[in-house]
N, C-alpha and C positions, 0 to 999 in steps of 0.2 A: 798247716793244712791248706791255708789260703794261697801261700806261695807255691805249694805243690800243684794245686788246682790251676793256678795261673800258668805254671810251666807247661802243664799238660795241654791247656788251651792254646798256648803259643805254639807248641809242637804240632798240634793238630792243624792249626792255622797255616803253619809253614808247609806241612805236607799237602794240605788242600791247595795252597797257592802253587806249589810245585806241580801238582797234578793238572791244575788248570793251565799252567804254563806249558807243560808237556803236550796237552791236548791242543793248545793253540799252535805250538810249533808243528805238530803233526798235520793240523788242518791247513796251516800255511804251506807246508811242504806238498800236501795233496793238491792244493790250488796251483802251485807252481808247476807240478808235473802235468796237471790237466791243461794248463796254458800251453806248455810245449807240445803236447799231443794234439790239442786243437789247432795250433799253428801248423803242425805237420799235415793235418788233413786239409786245411785251407790252402796251403802251398801246393799240394797235389792238384786240387781242383783249379787253381789259378794258373799253374805253370805247365801242367800236363793236360792237354785237352781231353775232356771226358768223352768226346766223340771220336777219338783216335781209334781206328779199327783194330781188330785182333791180329796179333802176330802169329808166326808159324807155330811155335810151341803152344801159345794160347789156344789156337784153333784145335790142336790135338786134345788138350785138356777139356775145353768147353764142349767139344763135339761128343764127348763121352756121356754127357748128361742132358744136352740140349737137343732140339729138333730142327735146328737150322740146316744141318747136313748129317749124313750118316757118320757114325763114329770113325775117326781116323785111326790108322794103325798105331798101336801103343807099344813102343819099343821097350826092351828089357830094362834100361836104367830108370825109366819113369815109374812114379808111384801115383796112387789114386788120390792123394791128399788134396791137390788143387781142384780136382773135379768135385770132390766132396765140399770144398770151400765155396765154390761158385754155384753149387746146385740150388741153393735157396732162390737164386735169381735166374740162372741159365735154364733151369728145368721148366720154366713157364714163360720166359721172355727172351727174345733175341736182341733186345736193346743193348748195344754196347755202352751207351751213355749211362744207363741204369746200372749196369754191372760195374763200371768204373766208379761211380759215386758210392755204391755199396762197398767196394773194396777200399776206397779212400776212408770212409767212415770206420770200417772195421779195423783197418790197419792203425788208425789213430787211437782207437779204443784199446787195442792189444798192446800198442807201445806204452800206453799209460799203465796197464796192468803189469807189463814186464818191468818197467822202471820202479813201480811201487813195490815189487818183490824185493828190492834192494834197501828198503827202509831200515834204518838202524845200522846199516853197514857203512854208509857214507852220508854226510850231510845232504839235505834236500837240494841245496844249491849245486852240489857236485853232480847229483843225479840229473837235475834239470839241464845242467850244462852238457853232460854226457849225452843225454837224449837229444839235445839241440844239435850237437856236433854230428851225431849219427844221422839224424833226420834231415840235415841240410846237405848231405852229400848228394850229388846229382844222381848217382846210381840208386840211392835209396828212394828219392822222390820219383824217379822215372819208373821204377818197378813196383812201387807200392800200390798203385791202382791197376796193376796188370795181373792177369791170372798166371802167375809164375811162382815156383816154390821157394826160391832162395831167401826172400825176405822173411817168410814165415819160419824157416829154419833159424834165421837170426833172432826172431822174437822168442822162439822156443828156447834157444841157447841162453838169452838174457834171463828168461824166467827160471830155467833149470839151474843155472849157475848161481843166481841171486838167492833162490830158495835153498840150494845146497849149502851156501855159506851161512845162511841163517840157521838151518837145522844143525850144522856142524858146531856152531858157537852157542847153541841153546843149552841151558843147564839141565833141562828136562825135555823129553820128546815134544817137538813142535809139530803137531799134526798138520797144520796149515802149510808149513814149509815143506813137509814130506810130500803132501799132495801136490804142491807146486813143482817139486822136482819131477815127480812122475808125470804131471801134465806137460811140463816143458819138454821132457825127453820124448813123450809120446807125440807131441806136436811136430818135433823135428823128424821123428822116424816115419810118421805117416806122410810127410812131405818128401823127404829124401833119406831113406834108411842108412845108406852108407855115410852120408854127411853127419847124421846123428851119432853114429858110432865114433867117428873121429872126434867130434866135440866132447863126447862123454868119456873118452879114454882117461883124461886127467882126473875126472870126478871119481871114476871107479878106482883108479890108482890111489887117490887121496883117501877114499873110504877104506880101502884095504890097509893102507899105512897107519891110519888112525884106529883100525879095528872097529870101525863104526859100521858093523855089518848091516844094520837096518837101513842106513842111508845108502849103502852100496846096493842092497837088494831092491830098494825102491827105485833107484836109478835104472837098474837092469830090467825091472818089471815094466817101467815106463817105456823103455826102448823096445822090449818085446811086444808090448801091447800095440804100439804105433806101427811096428814093422810087420805085425801078423798078417794083414791083408796082402802085403807084398810077398811074404813067404808062402802063403797059401797059393797065391797066383803062380808062384814059381813052380809048384808041384802040379798045378792043374794045366798050365800052359807051356811050361818050358822043360818039363821032365825032372825037375828037382832044383834045390837051392844052388848047388854047385854049378849046374848048367846055366841057370839064369845069371849068376855072377860072371861066368865065363862069357856069356853073350853080351852082358852089359859092358864088360871090359873091351870086347871086340868093337862094339858100337862106338866106344869112346877112344878108339885108336890103339887099344892095347895098353894096359897100365904097366908102367915101368919107370926107369929113371929118365926124366926129362927136366931140363932147366927151362921152366916156363916163366921165370920172373920177368924177363924182357917182354914176353908175350903179354903178360898182364899189364905191363906198363903201356904197351901200344893200345890196349883197350881203354886207357884212361881218357882218351879223346872222344869217347862216345861210341866205340865200336861194340855193337851188341854181341857179336861172335867173331872171334879172331881165329879162323880155321880155314886155310892155313894163315899163319900170322906173319905177314910180311910188311914191309914199309919202314919208314924211319921212326925212331923213338919220338915221343911227344916233346914239345918245348919244355924246358925246365920249369917254367912258370906253372904249367899244367900239372907236372908230376911232383913238384916240391912237397906238397902235403903228404904224398905217399912215402917219401923218405923221412919226413919229420915224425910220422906216426910211430914207428918203432922207437925212435929216440925219446919222444915224450913218454911213451909207455915205460921205457927204462927209467926215466926220471921219476915217474909215478911209483915204480917199484922201490927205488932208493928212498923216497919219502915214506913209503909204507914200512920199510925195514926200520928206519930211524924212529918211526912212531910206534913200533912194536905191534903192527897189524899186518904183518907180511902176507898171511894167507888170503886176506880179502882182495889183495891185488895180484898175488902170484897165481892163484888158481884161475881167475878169468884170463890172465895173460897166457897161461899154459893151454887153456882150452882154445884161445884164439890161435895160438901157434899150431896146434894139431888140426884145427879146422882149415887153416890155410895151407898146410903142408901138402896135401895131395894135389891142390890146384897150382902150386908153385913148382913142385918137383916130381909129380907122378903122372901127369896128364899132358899130352903134347899139343894142347891148344888152350885158348883162354877166352874168358868172358868176364867182364867186370862184376856181374851179379854173383859169380861163384864165391867171391870173398866177402859178401855181405855179413855172414855170421862172424867172421873174424873182426870186421869193422865194428860190429855191435858190441862185441866183448872187449875191444880195445877202448871204446868210447869213454867208459867211466874212469878207468885209470888215467887216461889222457886228460880228461877234464879235471881230475884231482891234481895232476901235475900243473896244468895251466893256472888253476885257481891258487895253488900254493905259490907259484912264481909271482902272482899279482898281489897276494895278501900277506905273504910271509914277511916278518920284519927284515928290512934290508937297508935301512937308512936312506942315503941319497940314491941308491940303485933301485929302490922299489918303484919310483915313478918311471924310470927308464924301462924296467921290465914290463910294467903295465902298458906303457906306450908301444913297446915292441909287440906284445901279445895282441893288443887291440889292432895294430896295423896289420899284423899277420892274419888275424881272423877276418878282417875286412877284405883283404886281398884274396883270401881263401874262398870266402863266400862269393866274391865277384867271379872267380874262376869257375866255381861250381855252377853258378847261374848261367854263364856263357855256354859251358859244355851242355848243360841240361837243355837250354833253349835250342841250340843247334841240333842236338840229338832228337828232341821231341819233334821239331819241325821236319827233319829228314825222315823220321820214322812215319809220321803222319802222312807225308807225301807218298812214301812207298806203299802204304796200306790203301791210300786212295787209288793208287794205280792198280792194285789187286781188285778193288771193287769195280773200277772202270772196266778191267779185263773181264770180270765176271759178267757185267752187263753186256759186253760185246759178245761173249759166248752165248748168252741167252738169245741175243739177236740173230746169231748164226744157227740157232736151233738146238743148242746144247742146254737143255733144261732138265730139271729133276723129273724122273730118276735118270741119272747119267753117271758117267765114270770119266775121271781125268787121270792121266798118267804122264810121267815125265817131269820136266823142269818146274819146280815150285808147285807141284800138283797138290800137295796137302793144303797149303793156305788158300790157293785158288779154288780148290774143290769146296772148301768151307764157304767161301764167299758166293760161289755159284750154286750151292746146295747139292753138290754132287758127291759121290763116293770118290775116294782116291786109291790108286793102286801103283805098285812098283814091282818089277820082276827081279831087281837086284839092288844092292846097296843096303844101308842101315834100316830102311823102311820097307824092305821086300815083303810083300804079303799076297802075291798072286803069281800067275804064270801067263805066258803068251796065249796058251789055249783058253784060259779063263777070260782074258781080255777080249779075244775074238768071239767067244761065245756070248759075252755080254753085249758086244757090238751088234749081234743079231736081234737083241731084244730092246736096246735103248741107246741113246746117243753116247758115243765114246770119242774123246779127243786126246791126242798126244801133243804135249807141250815141249818146246825146245827153245834154246837160245837162237837168235837170228842167224840163219845160215847153218845151224847145227844139223848133224846127220841124224835122221830119224831112225827108229828101229825098222828092220826089214819088212815087218808085216804092215807098216803104215806108210810105206813109200808111195803107194798108189792112192792114198787118201787125199782129198782135196785140201789144198794149202791156203791158209789165210795168215796174212802178216799183221800182227798187232804191234802196238808200240812196245818195242823191246822184247818181242816174243813171236815165235812161229807156232801156229796151231794147225794140226792136221786132224780133220774130222772124218770119222768113218762114214761110209754111205748110210744115210739114215734108214732105220728099219721101216719097211712097208707095213701097211695094215696086215694083221695076222702074224706079225713077228718075224717075217723073212726079209732079208735085205734085197 
C-alpha cells in the first residue's frame, strides 16, 4: 500500500510539474509575441512620421466619418471597413498625428492576437520570428499607421487561417478557434470582400475535402457577415451585386489575364501605385528577398512533410497563393500593399524554414548555415530600412505640398463651402475642406451643369497640371499658377448668390 501511495504521489507530482512547465512555456511564448508586437508599434512611430498627412485613398476613407471635408466619392471597389476602423478618432478629431498613433497601437495589438491564434501549431520562437519577418517589411511598416485596408486583410488572414488549423486538428469542437475563423474572415471581408474570398478559397476547399461542414460553414458565415454592408450597398447604390462587381472591374481596368509580376517588382522600390507601371526593374539587391520568399516557403513545406505536419504549412501557403494570384495575374497594375496578405501567410512557414536551417543537426555545415542566414537577414533589414526611409520622406513631402496648396487656395478665396475638380481634386479637397467632383473617370460623380450651378453659390476651382488644357467651361476663369499646378477659379459669387 505504501509503495502504491508513493507511486501515485510521484505520478501526481510529475503531472503537476508538467502542467507548470507547460504554463511557463505558454507564458514565455506570450511574452515573446508581445515583444515582437510592441517593437512593431515602436518602429512605426519612429520610422514613419505620425504627422505625415493623409494620402489620396486615406482622404476618401476618413472623409466618410470625419468633418474635415465633405465625404469624397466612394467608388465601387471600396468597402466601408477602413472608415469604421478610423471612426473612433476621425469622427471627433481631425488630428492626423492622433490617428497615426491610434492605428500604430491598434495594429500592434492585432498582430499579437493574430500570431497568438497559431499557438500549438508552431513553437513560439517560430511564430515570433514569422511575426518579426512580416512586421519588418517596409511595406508593412509604411502602411500600418495609415488608413488603408490591405494590412487589416493580412491580419484577418493570419487570424482565420491559424484558427482554422487549430479547429481542424482539435479532437472535439474548439469554440474559440471557430469564433476566430469567423472573426478573421469577417475582418477581411469588411475591409476588402473580394480579397477575403480569394484568401478563403483553400479553407473552404479543405473543409469540404475533410467533410468538416461546421468549419466550412463558420468560414462562409464570417465572409458573409463581413461582406454584408458591401452587398447591401451594391443594391442600394449600384443596382445589384452583379452591377457593382462589373463597375469594380471597370475601375480596376477590367479583370482579365495580365502578367503583373514585373509590375509588382517595380513597386518594391517604394512606388505606392504603379499605374501605368513603367521604368526599369529594381536593383537585384532590392528584389532579392522577393525571389527568396517562395523558395524558403517551399523549404518550409518540405520540412513539414518530413515532420508529418503537412497541413499546418500547406494550407497557409495555399491561401497565400490564392491571395496573391489576382494581383499577379488578373489586374493590369500594381501596388506593393496588395500583396500584404500573402506576405503575412508566408511569414510563418518561411520562419520555420529559416530556424530549421539554423538549428537542425548538420555537423560542420550548421555554423555555415547560421552565418549565411544571419548575414542574409541583416542585409534584408538594411534594404527594408532604406526603402522605407526614402518612401516615407518622399510621401511626407508630397503631402506637405498638398497642404501648402490648400493654404494657397484659401488665400485665393477658395474656402469652405467650396468645390474642387480636376487634377488631384480628391486629396486637395480634403486638405482645403472642400467637396470634390469629377465629370469623367473612375471617380465621376457630377456633371458640368452641376459644377456651374455650384459656382453660382460658392467658390469653385478647376485644377490641372501646368500648361494643361482646362475644360471648356473654365477657360475664362482666372488662372493662378501654383507650384506644380494650374488653378482656375470661377468668378466668386456676389452677395445674394449671383455671380
